[in-house]
mmCIF file of the N, C-alpha and C atoms, coordinates in Angstrom:
data_MODEL
# 
_entry.id   MODEL 
# 
loop_
_atom_site.group_PDB 
_atom_site.id 
_atom_site.type_symbol 
_atom_site.label_atom_id 
_atom_site.label_alt_id 
_atom_site.label_comp_id 
_atom_site.label_asym_id 
_atom_site.label_entity_id 
_atom_site.label_seq_id 
_atom_site.pdbx_PDB_ins_code 
_atom_site.Cartn_x 
_atom_site.Cartn_y 
_atom_site.Cartn_z 
_atom_site.occupancy 
_atom_site.B_iso_or_equiv 
_atom_site.pdbx_formal_charge 
_atom_site.auth_seq_id 
_atom_site.auth_comp_id 
_atom_site.auth_asym_id 
_atom_site.auth_atom_id 
_atom_site.pdbx_PDB_model_num 
ATOM 1   N N  . MET A 1 1  ? 94.398  -4.038  -8.931 1.00 0.00 ? 1  MET A N  1 
ATOM 2   C CA . MET A 1 1  ? 94.560  -3.881  -7.513 1.00 0.00 ? 1  MET A CA 1 
ATOM 3   C C  . MET A 1 1  ? 93.254  -4.234  -6.821 1.00 0.00 ? 1  MET A C  1 
ATOM 4   N N  . THR A 1 2  ? 93.367  -5.060  -5.800 1.00 0.00 ? 2  THR A N  1 
ATOM 5   C CA . THR A 1 2  ? 92.162  -5.473  -5.079 1.00 0.00 ? 2  THR A CA 1 
ATOM 6   C C  . THR A 1 2  ? 91.820  -4.440  -4.007 1.00 0.00 ? 2  THR A C  1 
ATOM 7   N N  . ALA A 1 3  ? 90.655  -4.612  -3.413 1.00 0.00 ? 3  ALA A N  1 
ATOM 8   C CA . ALA A 1 3  ? 90.239  -3.715  -2.344 1.00 0.00 ? 3  ALA A CA 1 
ATOM 9   C C  . ALA A 1 3  ? 91.174  -3.827  -1.147 1.00 0.00 ? 3  ALA A C  1 
ATOM 10  N N  . MET A 1 4  ? 91.773  -5.007  -0.947 1.00 0.00 ? 4  MET A N  1 
ATOM 11  C CA . MET A 1 4  ? 92.724  -5.178  0.131  1.00 0.00 ? 4  MET A CA 1 
ATOM 12  C C  . MET A 1 4  ? 93.939  -4.278  -0.080 1.00 0.00 ? 4  MET A C  1 
ATOM 13  N N  . HIS A 1 5  ? 94.453  -4.237  -1.308 1.00 0.00 ? 5  HIS A N  1 
ATOM 14  C CA . HIS A 1 5  ? 95.601  -3.388  -1.610 1.00 0.00 ? 5  HIS A CA 1 
ATOM 15  C C  . HIS A 1 5  ? 95.249  -1.909  -1.479 1.00 0.00 ? 5  HIS A C  1 
ATOM 16  N N  . VAL A 1 6  ? 94.084  -1.549  -1.937 1.00 0.00 ? 6  VAL A N  1 
ATOM 17  C CA . VAL A 1 6  ? 93.649  -0.151  -1.836 1.00 0.00 ? 6  VAL A CA 1 
ATOM 18  C C  . VAL A 1 6  ? 93.492  0.253   -0.375 1.00 0.00 ? 6  VAL A C  1 
ATOM 19  N N  . GLY A 1 7  ? 92.915  -0.631  0.430  1.00 0.00 ? 7  GLY A N  1 
ATOM 20  C CA . GLY A 1 7  ? 92.744  -0.344  1.849  1.00 0.00 ? 7  GLY A CA 1 
ATOM 21  C C  . GLY A 1 7  ? 94.068  -0.194  2.563  1.00 0.00 ? 7  GLY A C  1 
ATOM 22  N N  . LEU A 1 8  ? 95.029  -1.061  2.241  1.00 0.00 ? 8  LEU A N  1 
ATOM 23  C CA . LEU A 1 8  ? 96.344  -0.956  2.851  1.00 0.00 ? 8  LEU A CA 1 
ATOM 24  C C  . LEU A 1 8  ? 97.031  0.335   2.444  1.00 0.00 ? 8  LEU A C  1 
ATOM 25  N N  . LEU A 1 9  ? 96.981  0.649   1.176  1.00 0.00 ? 9  LEU A N  1 
ATOM 26  C CA . LEU A 1 9  ? 97.615  1.877   0.687  1.00 0.00 ? 9  LEU A CA 1 
ATOM 27  C C  . LEU A 1 9  ? 96.974  3.118   1.294  1.00 0.00 ? 9  LEU A C  1 
ATOM 28  N N  . ALA A 1 10 ? 95.662  3.143   1.341  1.00 0.00 ? 10 ALA A N  1 
ATOM 29  C CA . ALA A 1 10 ? 94.963  4.292   1.924  1.00 0.00 ? 10 ALA A CA 1 
ATOM 30  C C  . ALA A 1 10 ? 95.294  4.439   3.403  1.00 0.00 ? 10 ALA A C  1 
ATOM 31  N N  . GLY A 1 11 ? 95.347  3.336   4.120  1.00 0.00 ? 11 GLY A N  1 
ATOM 32  C CA . GLY A 1 11 ? 95.675  3.393   5.534  1.00 0.00 ? 11 GLY A CA 1 
ATOM 33  C C  . GLY A 1 11 ? 97.079  3.911   5.768  1.00 0.00 ? 11 GLY A C  1 
ATOM 34  N N  . LEU A 1 12 ? 98.025  3.455   4.957  1.00 0.00 ? 12 LEU A N  1 
ATOM 35  C CA . LEU A 1 12 ? 99.400  3.917   5.115  1.00 0.00 ? 12 LEU A CA 1 
ATOM 36  C C  . LEU A 1 12 ? 99.550  5.401   4.788  1.00 0.00 ? 12 LEU A C  1 
ATOM 37  N N  . VAL A 1 13 ? 98.877  5.843   3.733  1.00 0.00 ? 13 VAL A N  1 
ATOM 38  C CA . VAL A 1 13 ? 98.964  7.257   3.357  1.00 0.00 ? 13 VAL A CA 1 
ATOM 39  C C  . VAL A 1 13 ? 98.313  8.134   4.414  1.00 0.00 ? 13 VAL A C  1 
ATOM 40  N N  . LEU A 1 14 ? 97.145  7.738   4.899  1.00 0.00 ? 14 LEU A N  1 
ATOM 41  C CA . LEU A 1 14 ? 96.475  8.527   5.928  1.00 0.00 ? 14 LEU A CA 1 
ATOM 42  C C  . LEU A 1 14 ? 97.264  8.538   7.232  1.00 0.00 ? 14 LEU A C  1 
ATOM 43  N N  . GLY A 1 15 ? 97.851  7.417   7.568  1.00 0.00 ? 15 GLY A N  1 
ATOM 44  C CA . GLY A 1 15 ? 98.654  7.358   8.777  1.00 0.00 ? 15 GLY A CA 1 
ATOM 45  C C  . GLY A 1 15 ? 99.874  8.243   8.687  1.00 0.00 ? 15 GLY A C  1 
ATOM 46  N N  . ALA A 1 16 ? 100.534 8.235   7.532  1.00 0.00 ? 16 ALA A N  1 
ATOM 47  C CA . ALA A 1 16 ? 101.715 9.079   7.350  1.00 0.00 ? 16 ALA A CA 1 
ATOM 48  C C  . ALA A 1 16 ? 101.334 10.558  7.359  1.00 0.00 ? 16 ALA A C  1 
ATOM 49  N N  . ALA A 1 17 ? 100.188 10.879  6.794  1.00 0.00 ? 17 ALA A N  1 
ATOM 50  C CA . ALA A 1 17 ? 99.752  12.269  6.775  1.00 0.00 ? 17 ALA A CA 1 
ATOM 51  C C  . ALA A 1 17 ? 99.328  12.750  8.163  1.00 0.00 ? 17 ALA A C  1 
ATOM 52  N N  . ALA A 1 18 ? 98.773  11.848  8.959  1.00 0.00 ? 18 ALA A N  1 
ATOM 53  C CA . ALA A 1 18 ? 98.279  12.231  10.278 1.00 0.00 ? 18 ALA A CA 1 
ATOM 54  C C  . ALA A 1 18 ? 99.394  12.355  11.306 1.00 0.00 ? 18 ALA A C  1 
ATOM 55  N N  . ALA A 1 19 ? 100.450 11.589  11.113 1.00 0.00 ? 19 ALA A N  1 
ATOM 56  C CA . ALA A 1 19 ? 101.517 11.587  12.128 1.00 0.00 ? 19 ALA A CA 1 
ATOM 57  C C  . ALA A 1 19 ? 102.846 11.903  11.462 1.00 0.00 ? 19 ALA A C  1 
ATOM 58  N N  . ILE A 1 20 ? 103.335 13.094  11.711 1.00 0.00 ? 20 ILE A N  1 
ATOM 59  C CA . ILE A 1 20 ? 104.604 13.494  11.107 1.00 0.00 ? 20 ILE A CA 1 
ATOM 60  C C  . ILE A 1 20 ? 105.631 13.572  12.228 1.00 0.00 ? 20 ILE A C  1 
ATOM 61  N N  . GLY A 1 21 ? 106.673 12.765  12.078 1.00 0.00 ? 21 GLY A N  1 
ATOM 62  C CA . GLY A 1 21 ? 107.785 12.896  13.000 1.00 0.00 ? 21 GLY A CA 1 
ATOM 63  C C  . GLY A 1 21 ? 108.133 11.650  13.781 1.00 0.00 ? 21 GLY A C  1 
ATOM 64  N N  . GLY A 1 22 ? 109.335 11.146  13.582 1.00 0.00 ? 22 GLY A N  1 
ATOM 65  C CA . GLY A 1 22 ? 109.947 10.142  14.429 1.00 0.00 ? 22 GLY A CA 1 
ATOM 66  C C  . GLY A 1 22 ? 109.316 8.768   14.439 1.00 0.00 ? 22 GLY A C  1 
ATOM 67  N N  . PHE A 1 23 ? 109.630 8.069   15.521 1.00 0.00 ? 23 PHE A N  1 
ATOM 68  C CA . PHE A 1 23 ? 109.187 6.682   15.668 1.00 0.00 ? 23 PHE A CA 1 
ATOM 69  C C  . PHE A 1 23 ? 107.687 6.585   15.866 1.00 0.00 ? 23 PHE A C  1 
ATOM 70  N N  . SER A 1 24 ? 107.096 7.591   16.493 1.00 0.00 ? 24 SER A N  1 
ATOM 71  C CA . SER A 1 24 ? 105.649 7.564   16.713 1.00 0.00 ? 24 SER A CA 1 
ATOM 72  C C  . SER A 1 24 ? 104.901 7.613   15.379 1.00 0.00 ? 24 SER A C  1 
ATOM 73  N N  . ALA A 1 25 ? 105.445 8.324   14.398 1.00 0.00 ? 25 ALA A N  1 
ATOM 74  C CA . ALA A 1 25 ? 104.819 8.365   13.080 1.00 0.00 ? 25 ALA A CA 1 
ATOM 75  C C  . ALA A 1 25 ? 104.844 6.984   12.438 1.00 0.00 ? 25 ALA A C  1 
ATOM 76  N N  . PHE A 1 26 ? 105.945 6.260   12.619 1.00 0.00 ? 26 PHE A N  1 
ATOM 77  C CA . PHE A 1 26 ? 106.034 4.897   12.100 1.00 0.00 ? 26 PHE A CA 1 
ATOM 78  C C  . PHE A 1 26 ? 104.975 4.007   12.732 1.00 0.00 ? 26 PHE A C  1 
ATOM 79  N N  . LEU A 1 27 ? 104.840 4.077   14.048 1.00 0.00 ? 27 LEU A N  1 
ATOM 80  C CA . LEU A 1 27 ? 103.873 3.220   14.734 1.00 0.00 ? 27 LEU A CA 1 
ATOM 81  C C  . LEU A 1 27 ? 102.442 3.553   14.348 1.00 0.00 ? 27 LEU A C  1 
ATOM 82  N N  . ILE A 1 28 ? 102.130 4.837   14.240 1.00 0.00 ? 28 ILE A N  1 
ATOM 83  C CA . ILE A 1 28 ? 100.776 5.226   13.852 1.00 0.00 ? 28 ILE A CA 1 
ATOM 84  C C  . ILE A 1 28 ? 100.486 4.793   12.421 1.00 0.00 ? 28 ILE A C  1 
ATOM 85  N N  . SER A 1 29 ? 101.448 4.960   11.515 1.00 0.00 ? 29 SER A N  1 
ATOM 86  C CA . SER A 1 29 ? 101.269 4.528   10.133 1.00 0.00 ? 29 SER A CA 1 
ATOM 87  C C  . SER A 1 29 ? 101.079 3.021   10.050 1.00 0.00 ? 29 SER A C  1 
ATOM 88  N N  . LEU A 1 30 ? 101.848 2.291   10.848 1.00 0.00 ? 30 LEU A N  1 
ATOM 89  C CA . LEU A 1 30 ? 101.714 0.838   10.871 1.00 0.00 ? 30 LEU A CA 1 
ATOM 90  C C  . LEU A 1 30 ? 100.337 0.430   11.370 1.00 0.00 ? 30 LEU A C  1 
ATOM 91  N N  . LEU A 1 31 ? 99.874  1.058   12.430 1.00 0.00 ? 31 LEU A N  1 
ATOM 92  C CA . LEU A 1 31 ? 98.562  0.736   12.990 1.00 0.00 ? 31 LEU A CA 1 
ATOM 93  C C  . LEU A 1 31 ? 97.438  1.044   12.002 1.00 0.00 ? 31 LEU A C  1 
ATOM 94  N N  . VAL A 1 32 ? 97.478  2.216   11.403 1.00 0.00 ? 32 VAL A N  1 
ATOM 95  C CA . VAL A 1 32 ? 96.438  2.600   10.445 1.00 0.00 ? 32 VAL A CA 1 
ATOM 96  C C  . VAL A 1 32 ? 96.516  1.719   9.193  1.00 0.00 ? 32 VAL A C  1 
ATOM 97  N N  . GLY A 1 33 ? 97.724  1.321   8.798  1.00 0.00 ? 33 GLY A N  1 
ATOM 98  C CA . GLY A 1 33 ? 97.885  0.413   7.665  1.00 0.00 ? 33 GLY A CA 1 
ATOM 99  C C  . GLY A 1 33 ? 97.272  -0.941  7.928  1.00 0.00 ? 33 GLY A C  1 
ATOM 100 N N  . VAL A 1 34 ? 97.451  -1.444  9.135  1.00 0.00 ? 34 VAL A N  1 
ATOM 101 C CA . VAL A 1 34 ? 96.862  -2.737  9.493  1.00 0.00 ? 34 VAL A CA 1 
ATOM 102 C C  . VAL A 1 34 ? 95.338  -2.642  9.506  1.00 0.00 ? 34 VAL A C  1 
ATOM 103 N N  . VAL A 1 35 ? 94.811  -1.546  10.017 1.00 0.00 ? 35 VAL A N  1 
ATOM 104 C CA . VAL A 1 35 ? 93.356  -1.352  10.002 1.00 0.00 ? 35 VAL A CA 1 
ATOM 105 C C  . VAL A 1 35 ? 92.847  -1.301  8.562  1.00 0.00 ? 35 VAL A C  1 
ATOM 106 N N  . GLY A 1 36 ? 93.553  -0.588  7.698  1.00 0.00 ? 36 GLY A N  1 
ATOM 107 C CA . GLY A 1 36 ? 93.165  -0.536  6.286  1.00 0.00 ? 36 GLY A CA 1 
ATOM 108 C C  . GLY A 1 36 ? 93.239  -1.900  5.622  1.00 0.00 ? 36 GLY A C  1 
ATOM 109 N N  . LEU A 1 37 ? 94.246  -2.687  5.969  1.00 0.00 ? 37 LEU A N  1 
ATOM 110 C CA . LEU A 1 37 ? 94.384  -4.034  5.424  1.00 0.00 ? 37 LEU A CA 1 
ATOM 111 C C  . LEU A 1 37 ? 93.220  -4.919  5.839  1.00 0.00 ? 37 LEU A C  1 
ATOM 112 N N  . VAL A 1 38 ? 92.853  -4.860  7.111  1.00 0.00 ? 38 VAL A N  1 
ATOM 113 C CA . VAL A 1 38 ? 91.740  -5.673  7.612  1.00 0.00 ? 38 VAL A CA 1 
ATOM 114 C C  . VAL A 1 38 ? 90.436  -5.264  6.940  1.00 0.00 ? 38 VAL A C  1 
ATOM 115 N N  . ILE A 1 39 ? 90.198  -3.971  6.816  1.00 0.00 ? 39 ILE A N  1 
ATOM 116 C CA . ILE A 1 39 ? 88.973  -3.501  6.158  1.00 0.00 ? 39 ILE A CA 1 
ATOM 117 C C  . ILE A 1 39 ? 88.956  -3.928  4.694  1.00 0.00 ? 39 ILE A C  1 
ATOM 118 N N  . GLY A 1 40 ? 90.095  -3.838  4.026  1.00 0.00 ? 40 GLY A N  1 
ATOM 119 C CA . GLY A 1 40 ? 90.179  -4.270  2.633  1.00 0.00 ? 40 GLY A CA 1 
ATOM 120 C C  . GLY A 1 40 ? 89.916  -5.755  2.472  1.00 0.00 ? 40 GLY A C  1 
ATOM 121 N N  . ARG A 1 41 ? 90.430  -6.565  3.398  1.00 0.00 ? 41 ARG A N  1 
ATOM 122 C CA . ARG A 1 41 ? 90.192  -8.011  3.317  1.00 0.00 ? 41 ARG A CA 1 
ATOM 123 C C  . ARG A 1 41 ? 88.727  -8.340  3.573  1.00 0.00 ? 41 ARG A C  1 
ATOM 124 N N  . ILE A 1 42 ? 88.079  -7.587  4.466  1.00 0.00 ? 42 ILE A N  1 
ATOM 125 C CA . ILE A 1 42 ? 86.653  -7.803  4.717  1.00 0.00 ? 42 ILE A CA 1 
ATOM 126 C C  . ILE A 1 42 ? 85.847  -7.456  3.473  1.00 0.00 ? 42 ILE A C  1 
ATOM 127 N N  . VAL A 1 43 ? 86.195  -6.343  2.809  1.00 0.00 ? 43 VAL A N  1 
ATOM 128 C CA . VAL A 1 43 ? 85.487  -5.930  1.598  1.00 0.00 ? 43 VAL A CA 1 
ATOM 129 C C  . VAL A 1 43 ? 85.686  -6.964  0.486  1.00 0.00 ? 43 VAL A C  1 
ATOM 130 N N  . ASP A 1 44 ? 86.894  -7.525  0.368  1.00 0.00 ? 44 ASP A N  1 
ATOM 131 C CA . ASP A 1 44 ? 87.173  -8.549  -0.648 1.00 0.00 ? 44 ASP A CA 1 
ATOM 132 C C  . ASP A 1 44 ? 86.469  -9.856  -0.351 1.00 0.00 ? 44 ASP A C  1 
ATOM 133 N N  . GLY A 1 45 ? 86.086  -10.072 0.895  1.00 0.00 ? 45 GLY A N  1 
ATOM 134 C CA . GLY A 1 45 ? 85.455  -11.323 1.271  1.00 0.00 ? 45 GLY A CA 1 
ATOM 135 C C  . GLY A 1 45 ? 86.446  -12.380 1.721  1.00 0.00 ? 45 GLY A C  1 
ATOM 136 N N  . ASP A 1 46 ? 87.712  -12.000 1.906  1.00 0.00 ? 46 ASP A N  1 
ATOM 137 C CA . ASP A 1 46 ? 88.729  -12.944 2.349  1.00 0.00 ? 46 ASP A CA 1 
ATOM 138 C C  . ASP A 1 46 ? 88.700  -13.155 3.858  1.00 0.00 ? 46 ASP A C  1 
ATOM 139 N N  . LEU A 1 47 ? 88.052  -12.266 4.579  1.00 0.00 ? 47 LEU A N  1 
ATOM 140 C CA . LEU A 1 47 ? 88.035  -12.317 6.036  1.00 0.00 ? 47 LEU A CA 1 
ATOM 141 C C  . LEU A 1 47 ? 86.619  -12.020 6.498  1.00 0.00 ? 47 LEU A C  1 
ATOM 142 N N  . ALA A 1 48 ? 86.094  -12.877 7.361  1.00 0.00 ? 48 ALA A N  1 
ATOM 143 C CA . ALA A 1 48 ? 84.763  -12.657 7.918  1.00 0.00 ? 48 ALA A CA 1 
ATOM 144 C C  . ALA A 1 48 ? 84.890  -11.858 9.210  1.00 0.00 ? 48 ALA A C  1 
ATOM 145 N N  . VAL A 1 49 ? 83.916  -11.020 9.466  1.00 0.00 ? 49 VAL A N  1 
ATOM 146 C CA . VAL A 1 49 ? 83.954  -10.186 10.668 1.00 0.00 ? 49 VAL A CA 1 
ATOM 147 C C  . VAL A 1 49 ? 83.933  -11.066 11.913 1.00 0.00 ? 49 VAL A C  1 
ATOM 148 N N  . GLY A 1 50 ? 83.229  -12.191 11.861 1.00 0.00 ? 50 GLY A N  1 
ATOM 149 C CA . GLY A 1 50 ? 83.188  -13.112 12.989 1.00 0.00 ? 50 GLY A CA 1 
ATOM 150 C C  . GLY A 1 50 ? 84.541  -13.705 13.314 1.00 0.00 ? 50 GLY A C  1 
ATOM 151 N N  . ASP A 1 51 ? 85.422  -13.832 12.333 1.00 0.00 ? 51 ASP A N  1 
ATOM 152 C CA . ASP A 1 51 ? 86.770  -14.352 12.574 1.00 0.00 ? 51 ASP A CA 1 
ATOM 153 C C  . ASP A 1 51 ? 87.579  -13.413 13.450 1.00 0.00 ? 51 ASP A C  1 
ATOM 154 N N  . LEU A 1 52 ? 87.307  -12.124 13.365 1.00 0.00 ? 52 LEU A N  1 
ATOM 155 C CA . LEU A 1 52 ? 88.051  -11.150 14.162 1.00 0.00 ? 52 LEU A CA 1 
ATOM 156 C C  . LEU A 1 52 ? 87.700  -11.233 15.641 1.00 0.00 ? 52 LEU A C  1 
ATOM 157 N N  . PHE A 1 53 ? 86.483  -11.637 15.942 1.00 0.00 ? 53 PHE A N  1 
ATOM 158 C CA . PHE A 1 53 ? 86.020  -11.663 17.322 1.00 0.00 ? 53 PHE A CA 1 
ATOM 159 C C  . PHE A 1 53 ? 86.000  -13.062 17.918 1.00 0.00 ? 53 PHE A C  1 
ATOM 160 N N  . GLY A 1 54 ? 86.603  -14.026 17.232 1.00 0.00 ? 54 GLY A N  1 
ATOM 161 C CA . GLY A 1 54 ? 86.747  -15.359 17.777 1.00 0.00 ? 54 GLY A CA 1 
ATOM 162 C C  . GLY A 1 54 ? 85.591  -16.290 17.501 1.00 0.00 ? 54 GLY A C  1 
ATOM 163 N N  . ARG A 1 55 ? 84.604  -15.847 16.808 1.00 0.00 ? 55 ARG A N  1 
ATOM 164 C CA . ARG A 1 55 ? 83.496  -16.732 16.483 1.00 0.00 ? 55 ARG A CA 1 
ATOM 165 C C  . ARG A 1 55 ? 83.854  -17.546 15.253 1.00 0.00 ? 55 ARG A C  1 
ATOM 166 N N  . GLY A 1 56 ? 83.906  -18.831 15.442 1.00 0.00 ? 56 GLY A N  1 
ATOM 167 C CA . GLY A 1 56 ? 84.208  -19.704 14.312 1.00 0.00 ? 56 GLY A CA 1 
ATOM 168 C C  . GLY A 1 56 ? 82.953  -20.027 13.521 1.00 0.00 ? 56 GLY A C  1 
ATOM 169 N N  . ARG A 1 57 ? 83.144  -20.630 12.386 1.00 0.00 ? 57 ARG A N  1 
ATOM 170 C CA . ARG A 1 57 ? 82.004  -21.027 11.556 1.00 0.00 ? 57 ARG A CA 1 
ATOM 171 C C  . ARG A 1 57 ? 81.398  -22.339 12.046 1.00 0.00 ? 57 ARG A C  1 
ATOM 172 N N  . ASP A 1 58 ? 82.025  -22.938 13.075 1.00 0.00 ? 58 ASP A N  1 
ATOM 173 C CA . ASP A 1 58 ? 81.568  -24.217 13.585 1.00 0.00 ? 58 ASP A CA 1 
ATOM 174 C C  . ASP A 1 58 ? 80.287  -24.089 14.380 1.00 0.00 ? 58 ASP A C  1 
ATOM 175 N N  . ARG A 1 59 ? 80.046  -22.950 14.959 1.00 0.00 ? 59 ARG A N  1 
ATOM 176 C CA . ARG A 1 59 ? 78.909  -22.804 15.873 1.00 0.00 ? 59 ARG A CA 1 
ATOM 177 C C  . ARG A 1 59 ? 77.617  -22.674 15.182 1.00 0.00 ? 59 ARG A C  1 
# 
């Protein structure tokens, strides 16, 4: 399992634990899962922090 997978899993588990109940729990889990995925991809080196803020490697 890569750091990306661990980050996604951790984000989903924390999101589910933090928000119990209904559609809002789904949205919070989804949001925290996406944050965990992005952090995991940054740790793996698949995503540069500059890519998130619109700075390309061209400059």
